[in-house]
C-alpha positions in Angstrom: 0.0 0.0 0.0 1.3 3.4 -0.9 1.5 5.9 1.9 -0.3 9.3 1.4 1.1 12.5 2.8 -1.7 12.5 5.4 -1.1 8.9 6.5 2.6 9.5 6.7 2.2 12.6 8.8 0.0 10.7 11.3 2.9 8.2 11.8 5.5 10.9 12.4 7.5 10.8 15.6 8.1 14.0 17.5 10.3 16.5 15.5 14.0 16.8 16.3 16.4 16.2 19.1 18.4 19.5 18.8 22.1 19.3 19.5 24.9 21.9 19.2 26.8 22.5 16.1 30.1 20.9 17.1 28.5 17.8 18.4 26.5 17.4 15.2 29.6 17.8 13.1 31.6 15.3 15.2 28.8 12.7 14.9 28.5 13.3 11.1 32.2 13.2 10.4 32.6 10.1 12.5 30.0 8.3 10.3 31.3 9.2 6.9 34.3 8.8 4.6 36.5 11.9 4.2 39.3 10.6 2.0 39.4 11.5 -1.7 37.3 9.2 -3.8 39.8 7.7 -6.3 42.4 9.0 -8.7 42.2 9.1 -12.5 44.4 10.3 -15.3 43.0 13.1 -17.5 44.4 15.0 -20.5 46.0 18.4 -19.6 43.2 20.0 -21.7 40.7 18.8 -19.1 42.7 19.4 -16.0 41.7 22.9 -15.1 40.1 23.1 -11.7 41.0 19.5 -10.8 43.0 18.5 -7.7 46.4 16.7 -8.0 46.5 13.2 -6.7 50.2 12.7 -7.4 53.1 15.1 -7.1 54.6 16.4 -10.3 58.4 16.2 -10.8 60.0 18.0 -13.7 61.9 15.7 -16.1 63.5 18.7 -17.9 64.9 22.1 -17.1 62.9 25.2 -17.9 64.4 26.8 -19.8 66.2 23.8 -21.2 69.2 25.9 -22.3 71.0 29.1 -21.3 68.9 31.7 -23.2 69.7 35.2 -24.4 67.3 37.8 -23.3 68.6 40.4 -25.8 69.7 40.9 -29.3 73.4 41.4 -29.1 76.7 39.6 -28.6 77.5 36.6 -26.4 80.8 37.4 -24.6 82.9 36.6 -21.5 81.9 39.5 -19.1 85.5 39.9 -18.0 86.5 40.8 -21.5 84.2 43.9 -21.3 85.4 45.3 -18.0 86.6 48.9 -18.4 84.6 49.5 -21.7 83.1 52.9 -22.2 81.7 55.0 -25.0 85.0 56.6 -25.9 87.3 53.8 -24.8 85.6 50.6 -26.2 86.9 47.1 -25.8 87.7 45.3 -29.0 86.6 41.7 -29.4 87.0 39.3 -32.4 83.6 38.6 -34.0 83.1 34.9 -34.6 81.7 33.8 -38.0 78.6 32.2 -36.5 75.2 34.0 -36.0 73.1 32.3 -33.4 69.4 32.6 -34.2 66.6 30.9 -32.2 66.3 27.1 -32.3 70.0 26.8 -33.3 72.5 24.9 -31.3 75.7 27.0 -31.3 78.9 25.5 -32.7 81.2 28.2 -31.4 82.8 28.1 -28.0 83.5 31.6 -26.7 87.0 32.0 -25.5 89.0 35.0 -24.3 88.5 38.0 -26.6 85.7 36.5 -28.7 82.1 37.6 -29.3 79.3 35.9 -31.1 76.2 37.5 -32.7 73.1 36.2 -30.9 69.3 36.9 -31.2 66.8 37.2 -28.4 65.9 33.7 -27.4 69.0 32.2 -28.9 71.1 29.5 -27.1 74.1 31.0 -25.3 77.2 29.3 -26.5 79.5 27.5 -24.2 82.0 29.7 -22.5 79.9 32.9 -22.7 78.5 34.3 -19.4 76.9 37.6 -20.5 75.3 39.4 -23.4 76.3 42.8 -24.7 73.2 44.7 -26.1 73.4 45.4 -29.8 73.0 49.1 -29.1 76.0 49.1 -26.9 78.4 47.7 -29.6 79.6 48.4 -33.1 80.9 45.9 -35.7 83.9 47.1 -37.6 86.0 45.0 -40.0 85.3 41.7 -38.2 85.6 43.1 -34.7 83.1 44.2 -32.1 83.7 47.5 -30.3 82.0 47.1 -26.9 81.1 50.5 -25.5 79.5 49.4 -22.2 80.8 46.8 -19.7 78.5 44.0 -18.6 78.5 41.9 -15.4 78.5 38.1 -15.4 75.0 36.8 -16.0 73.7 40.0 -17.7 71.2 39.4 -20.4 71.0 35.6 -19.8 68.4 33.4 -18.3 70.3 30.3 -17.3 69.0 26.8 -17.9 67.0 25.5 -15.0 66.6 28.8 -13.2 62.9 28.6 -13.6 62.5 24.8 -13.1 65.2 22.3 -12.5 65.1 18.7 -13.7 64.2 16.5 -10.7 62.4 19.4 -8.9 59.0 18.8 -7.4 57.0 21.6 -9.0 53.4 20.7 -7.9 52.3 18.7 -4.9 49.4 16.4 -4.0 46.3 18.4 -3.1 47.0 21.5 -5.3 44.1 22.8 -7.3 45.1 23.3 -10.9 44.4 26.9 -12.0 45.7 28.4 -15.2 49.0 29.0 -13.5 49.5 25.3 -12.7 48.4 24.0 -16.1 50.9 26.4 -17.6 53.6 24.8 -15.5 52.5 21.3 -16.6 52.6 22.4 -20.3 56.0 24.0 -19.8 57.5 20.8 -18.6 55.8 18.6 -21.2 53.1 16.9 -19.1 50.2 16.2 -21.5 48.2 14.4 -18.9 48.0 14.5 -15.1 46.8 12.3 -12.3 44.0 14.0 -10.4 41.4 13.0 -7.8 38.1 12.0 -9.3 35.3 14.5 -8.8 32.8 13.2 -6.1 29.4 12.7 -7.6 26.8 14.6 -5.5 23.1 13.7 -5.9 20.7 16.6 -5.7 17.1 15.8 -5.0 14.4 18.5 -4.5 11.3 17.4 -2.7 7.8 18.8 -2.1 4.4 19.1 -3.9 4.9 22.9 -4.0 8.2 22.8 -5.9 8.3 23.4 -9.7 11.2 23.8 -12.1 12.2 27.3 -13.2 10.9 26.5 -16.8 7.4 25.8 -15.5 4.5 28.3 -15.3 4.1 29.8 -11.9 0.7 29.2 -10.2 -0.6 30.2 -6.7 0.9 28.2 -3.8 3.9 26.9 -5.9 7.6 27.8 -5.6 10.4 27.7 -8.2 13.2 25.3 -7.3 16.1 27.5 -6.7 17.9 25.2 -4.3 18.8 22.7 -7.0 20.6 25.4 -9.0 22.4 26.9 -6.0 23.5 23.5 -4.8 24.6 22.2 -8.2 26.8 25.3 -8.9 28.2 25.2 -5.4 29.2 21.6 -5.9 31.0 22.5 -9.1 32.8 25.4 -7.3 33.9 22.9 -4.7 35.3 20.4 -7.2 32.4 18.0 -7.3 30.1 16.8 -10.1 26.4 17.5 -9.4 23.9 14.8 -10.5 20.4 16.2 -10.6 17.5 13.8 -9.9 14.9 16.4 -10.4 11.8 17.2 -8.3 10.2 14.4 -6.3 6.7 15.1 -5.0 5.4 14.0 -1.7 5.2 10.3 -2.5 7.1 7.9 -0.2 7.7 5.1 -2.6 8.9 7.4 -5.3 11.2 9.2 -3.0 12.5 5.9 -1.6 13.3 4.6 -5.1 15.1 7.9 -6.1 17.1 7.9 -2.8 18.2 4.2 -3.3 19.3 4.9 -6.9 21.3 8.0 -5.8 23.0 6.0 -3.0 24.2 3.5 -5.7 25.3 6.1 -8.3 26.7 8.9 -6.2 29.2 9.6 -3.4 27.1 12.2 -1.5 23.3 12.5 -1.4 21.6 15.8 -0.8 17.8 16.2 -0.3 16.3 19.6 -0.1 13.1 20.0 1.9 10.9 17.6 3.9 13.0 17.6 7.1 10.5 19.4 9.4 7.4 18.0 11.2 4.7 19.4 8.9 2.2 17.4 6.8 4.0 16.1 3.6 7.5 16.4 5.0 8.6 12.9 4.0 12.4 13.1 3.4 13.3 12.4 7.0 11.0 9.4 7.1 12.7 7.8 4.1 16.2 8.6 5.4 15.2 7.2 8.7 15.0 3.8 7.0 18.7 3.9 6.4 21.1 2.0 8.6 24.9 1.6 9.1 24.4 4.0 11.0 21.5 6.0 9.5 20.5 9.4 11.1 23.2 10.8 13.4 21.7 14.2 14.0 18.2 15.6 13.3 18.1 19.2 14.4 21.1 21.5 15.1 21.1 24.7 17.2 21.6 27.0 14.3 19.8 30.1 13.1 18.9 29.7 10.3 19.1 26.0 9.6 17.8 24.3 12.7 15.9 21.5 10.9 19.0 20.0 9.1 19.2 16.2 9.2 22.6 14.5 9.0 22.8 10.8 8.1 25.1 8.2 6.5 24.9 4.7 5.0 28.1 2.7 4.7 30.2 5.9 5.2 28.3 7.7 2.4 27.0 11.1 3.5 23.2 11.7 3.3 22.0 15.2 4.2 18.5 16.7 4.2 18.8 20.4 3.9 16.0 22.8 5.0 13.7 23.8 2.1 14.1 27.6 2.6 16.9 28.7 0.3 18.8 30.8 3.0 18.7 27.9 5.4 19.7 25.4 2.8 22.7 27.5 1.6 23.9 28.2 5.2 23.7 24.6 6.3 25.2 23.4 3.1 28.3 25.5 3.5 28.5 24.7 7.2 28.3 20.9 7.0 28.4 19.7 3.4 30.9 21.9 1.6 33.9 20.9 3.7 33.0 17.2 3.1 32.9 17.7 -0.7 36.2 19.6 -0.6 37.8 16.7 1.3 36.3 14.1 -1.0 37.6 16.1 -4.0 41.1 16.4 -2.4 40.7 20.2 -2.1 40.8 22.9 0.5 39.1 26.1 1.6 39.2 29.4 -0.3 40.2 32.9 0.6 39.8 36.7 -0.1 40.6 38.6 -3.2 43.1 41.2 -2.0 45.1 42.0 1.2 47.4 44.7 2.5 51.0 43.5 3.2 54.4 44.8 4.3 57.0 44.5 1.5 59.8 42.3 2.8 62.5 43.6 0.5 63.3 46.8 -1.3 62.1 46.8 -4.9 63.3 49.1 -7.6 61.1 50.1 -10.5 61.5 52.1 -13.7 60.1 55.6 -13.8 57.6 56.0 -16.7 55.8 52.7 -16.6 53.5 50.7 -14.4 55.1 47.6 -13.1 53.6 44.4 -11.6 55.7 42.5 -9.1 54.7 38.9 -8.2 54.9 38.2 -4.5 54.6 35.3 -2.2 52.6 36.1 1.0 53.5 34.9 4.4 51.5 35.7 7.6 53.6 37.5 10.1 52.6 36.9 13.7 53.7 39.4 16.3 53.0 39.3 20.0 51.9 42.7 21.5 51.3 41.2 25.0 51.3 37.8 26.6 47.6 37.4 25.8 47.1 39.1 22.4 48.4 38.4 18.9 48.6 40.8 16.0 48.6 39.5 12.4 49.8 41.0 9.2 51.0 39.8 5.8 54.6 40.1 4.5 55.1 40.2 0.7 58.2 38.5 -0.7 59.0 39.7 -4.2 59.3 36.6 -6.5 60.9 38.2 -9.6 59.6 40.3 -12.4 60.7 38.1 -15.4 58.2 37.8 -18.1 59.2 34.2 -19.0 59.1 32.5 -15.6 56.2 30.1 -15.4 56.8 28.7 -11.9 57.2 32.2 -10.4 53.7 32.9 -11.5 52.5 29.5 -10.2 54.1 29.9 -6.8 53.0 33.6 -6.3 50.0 34.5 -4.2 49.4 37.8 -5.9 51.0 40.9 -7.4 51.8 44.4 -6.3 51.2 47.3 -8.8 53.9 49.9 -8.8 52.8 53.2 -10.4 54.7 54.7 -13.3 55.8 57.7 -11.1 57.2 55.5 -8.3 60.8 54.4 -8.5 61.2 52.5 -5.3 59.1 50.4 -2.9 61.0 50.4 0.3 61.3 47.4 2.6 58.7 47.8 5.3 56.3 49.8 3.1 52.6 48.9 3.1 51.4 47.6 -0.2 48.1 46.3 -1.6 48.4 42.7 -3.0 45.9 41.6 -5.6 45.5 37.9 -5.3 45.9 35.8 -8.3 42.8 33.9 -9.4 39.6 33.5 -7.5 39.6 32.3 -4.0 43.3 31.6 -3.5 44.2 30.3 -0.1 47.4 31.3 1.7 49.6 28.5 2.8 49.1 26.8 6.1 52.9 26.4 6.4 55.5 28.7 5.0 59.1 27.5 4.9 61.9 29.8 4.0 65.6 28.9 3.8 67.8 26.2 2.3 66.5 23.5 -0.1 66.8 19.9 0.8 65.3 16.7 -0.6 64.4 15.6 2.9 62.4 18.8 3.3 60.7 18.1 0.0 59.6 14.7 1.3 58.2 16.3 4.5 56.3 19.0 2.7 54.8 16.5 0.2 53.5 14.4 3.1 51.9 17.5 4.7 50.4 18.5 1.4 48.9 15.0 1.0 47.4 15.4 4.5 45.5 18.5 3.4 47.9 21.2 4.5 48.8 23.9 1.9 52.5 24.4 2.0 54.9 27.0 0.4 58.6 26.9 0.2 60.8 29.8 -0.7 64.4 28.9 -1.5 66.3 31.9 -0.3 69.3 30.1 1.4 70.1 29.4 5.1 71.1 32.9 6.0 68.0 34.6 4.7 65.9 31.9 6.1 67.3 32.3 9.6 66.7 36.1 9.4 63.1 35.6 8.2 62.5 33.2 11.1 63.9 35.8 13.6 61.5 38.3 12.2 58.6 35.8 12.4 58.0 36.1 8.7 57.8 32.3 8.2 56.7 29.3 10.1 59.9 27.3 9.6 63.4 27.9 8.3 65.6 25.1 7.0 69.3 25.9 7.7 72.8 24.3 7.6 75.1 27.0 8.9 78.4 26.2 10.6 79.7 28.4 13.4 83.3 29.0 12.6 84.3 29.5 16.3 82.9 26.2 17.5 82.5 24.0 14.4 78.9 23.3 15.4 76.1 23.5 13.0 73.0 25.7 13.4 72.4 25.7 17.1 74.8 28.7 17.9 72.7 30.9 15.6 69.4 30.2 17.4 68.4 33.0 19.8 65.6 33.2 22.4 62.9 33.9 19.8 63.4 30.6 18.1 63.0 26.9 18.8 65.7 24.6 17.3 64.5 21.2 15.9 67.2 18.7 15.1 66.9 17.3 11.6 69.3 15.0 9.9 72.8 14.9 8.5 73.9 15.0 4.9 77.2 15.0 3.0 78.2 17.8 0.7 80.8 17.2 -2.0 82.2 18.1 -5.4 80.2 16.5 -8.2 81.5 15.7 -11.7 80.9 13.3 -14.6 82.7 9.9 -14.2 85.8 9.7 -16.2 86.8 13.3 -16.0 90.5 13.1 -15.1 90.5 16.6 -13.6 88.4 15.2 -10.7 88.5 11.4 -10.9 90.6 9.9 -8.0 91.6 13.4 -6.8 91.5 15.1 -3.5 89.0 17.9 -3.2 91.8 20.5 -3.0 93.6 19.1 -6.1 90.3 18.8 -8.0 89.6 22.5 -7.3 93.2 23.5 -8.4 92.7 21.5 -11.6 89.4 23.3 -12.3 90.9 26.7 -11.6 93.8 26.0 -13.9 91.6 25.1 -16.9 89.5 28.1 -18.1 87.4 25.6 -20.2 86.4 23.8 -17.1 83.0 25.3 -16.2 81.4 25.2 -12.7 77.8 25.6 -11.7 77.4 27.8 -8.5 74.7 28.0 -5.9 72.5 31.0 -5.0 73.8 33.7 -2.7 72.9 33.2 0.9 72.7 29.5 0.8 74.8 27.4 3.1 76.2 25.6 0.1 77.3 28.9 -1.5 79.1 29.8 1.8 80.9 26.4 1.6 81.8 27.0 -2.1 83.3 30.4 -1.3 85.3 29.0 1.5 86.5 26.2 -0.8 87.5 28.7 -3.5 89.2 31.2 -1.2 87.9 34.2 -3.1 88.8 32.8 -6.5 86.1 32.8 -9.2 86.5 30.0 -11.8 84.7 29.9 -15.1 81.0 29.5 -14.5 81.0 31.1 -11.1 78.4 33.6 -12.1 75.9 30.9 -13.1 73.7 30.2 -10.0 71.4 27.3 -9.3 68.7 27.2 -6.6 68.8 23.6 -5.6 71.0 20.5 -5.5 68.9 18.9 -8.3 69.7 21.9 -10.5 73.4 21.6 -9.9 73.5 17.9 -10.7 71.4 18.3 -13.8 73.7 21.0 -15.2 76.7 18.6 -14.8 74.8 15.6 -16.2 73.8 17.7 -19.3 77.4 19.0 -19.9 76.3 22.6 -19.3 78.8 22.6 -16.5 81.7 20.3 -15.5 81.5 20.5 -11.7 79.6 21.9 -8.8 78.8 21.2 -5.2 75.8 19.2 -4.1 74.7 16.6 -1.5 75.8 12.9 -2.1 72.3 11.4 -2.4 71.3 13.6 -5.3 74.6 13.2 -7.1 74.6 9.4 -6.8 71.0 9.0 -8.0 72.1 10.8 -11.2 75.3 8.6 -11.6 77.8 11.4 -11.0 81.1 11.2 -9.4 81.4 12.6 -5.8 84.3 13.9 -3.8 83.3 14.4 -0.1 83.9 17.9 1.3 82.2 17.8 4.6 79.4 16.2 6.7 76.8 18.8 7.7 73.7 19.0 9.8 70.4 20.2 8.3 68.0 21.5 11.0 64.8 23.4 11.3 64.3 26.6 13.3 60.8 27.8 14.3 59.7 31.2 15.6 58.3 30.4 19.1 55.2 32.5 18.4 54.4 30.2 15.5 55.2 26.9 17.2 51.5 26.0 18.0 50.2 26.5 14.5 48.6 23.1 13.4 50.8 22.7 10.3 54.0 23.4 12.3 53.0 20.9 15.0 52.4 18.3 12.4 55.7 18.9 10.7 57.5 18.4 14.0 55.6 15.2 14.6 56.5 13.9 11.1 60.2 14.6 11.6 60.2 12.5 14.8 58.0 9.7 13.2 60.2 6.5 12.9 58.5 5.6 9.6 59.2 9.0 8.1 62.8 9.0 9.4 63.2 5.7 7.7 62.1 7.2 4.5 64.6 10.0 4.9 67.3 7.5 5.5 66.4 5.8 2.2 67.0 9.1 0.5 70.6 8.9 1.7 70.3 11.3 4.7 72.0 10.5 8.0 69.4 9.9 10.7 70.5 9.8 14.4 
């Protein structure tokens, strides 16, 4: 026998057992699955808006070669020193003209210049570009009328992305910035979390679709549209089951179908105690565990009904649109985000303090990409003040990953020449609803840190790492401009790593050991079976022997400068931001030697001459120690399973 609305109403139990919001959420979340549904591989053309299920590691450098930024002449910078308009330096012009997409045949040696076009591959031996307007060609020679410094006019290979670098992590939402990164490194497909299917069922005799003719006593179904679009915004796939009138068997059949076909089931209306409110009666028939909360102390939204079957969420939202939207975002939206592998959203613009001085050019408006970190300052023992600090991330037009890693940009007006460090700026956030990182790490790069951040990202924390070197990282931590700094700095007086640099504002967290050494291609007699000192002497004696340096401020750069004793061998001006980038440059014959950690070198099959054992540790501003992501990072670092993983990477674990 089919129940009528009247007979169903006569059987109703008393409406609601109201509980508080936190208790309702606890019951609901305990009853449902919150892990991402499943992963799938999609073409890059269909990846926009999806959430990464696997980290993306670059297999190439971007750019893949040392690239000229100017039309001009590829030279050795030291050959131009002293050049001026009336006292030019004379260089021999090579026969070759380097256009784009051409691999140069010429090696630039002392006193030689090669004609090169913007975008052309910089020939071996050159370390700078003289602009065409600063030189004249006369009888096979080039008269250089303005000196250039090493690195001028060149974007070095791997300065944007280094082969082996983790460029995107699990849990990142793919906006146009991230898809641009994937295209730049040649990823034509990507592994993402499958969109959770969310059933949307509207109930009630009074509900009609928006394309129907309005009649007295009826209501257009706006909830279905609101909920469907909200599901899409959250990374889900709405599945509409239309309007089900007040008929128990029909509603039961639709609900059962939705439970089979979808990952979340939403019903709109029919959760109160009035005649014809049947949704809660049908949902009440579910088990394992069934209804976990019917009535929550909210205004609006009190009648919400939270249920589950076999860990699958089933929610009856109130029929009034305002109540439905409020309760959806309070209880359902976080669940959909979790099932989709995503996270919460944020505002469109913020004020921030510029961390570093930025110079601009008078006469044009300039946009500076910045990474935002939240600075936490303590005014008293019981109050905290918060503000954002903007770290400039470069102004290069060709850097894909800088755009990807930036949170927003600062506009510098055409009449403004300098933005001073400490100046307040307005930061326009990139994209819609970007979320600042839960954990900001500034300092020295390490593969062990990469592993820890990847684990945090997989657990739902948004992480950001700025590779600025140990020294800058330590200073940022002392200013409370980051959550964590990774450092490997040796105190010359004691020979101890890191701890002597930690003051009362910081907590020191012991990390792990690693071995730094000189890396080279096997079979190179200048390094093979040599001591480090002899290998360096051999490199310095051969001007054709090119090194790859590390970025200023890094602990490795300090080690290199100590090793070289103020000498600057060929290639010294070429800087890499990570151990991976150093190793890749040597593997690809763009350099002959550099300094990197053993584990990275050996994984790429390079020779390794040990220089020193060092300690890589973390320092944390005490005022940030209790942040959830910071606490979790410290827990992971002490987890035996994680430390075992770090040991497998070749790191020394106590």
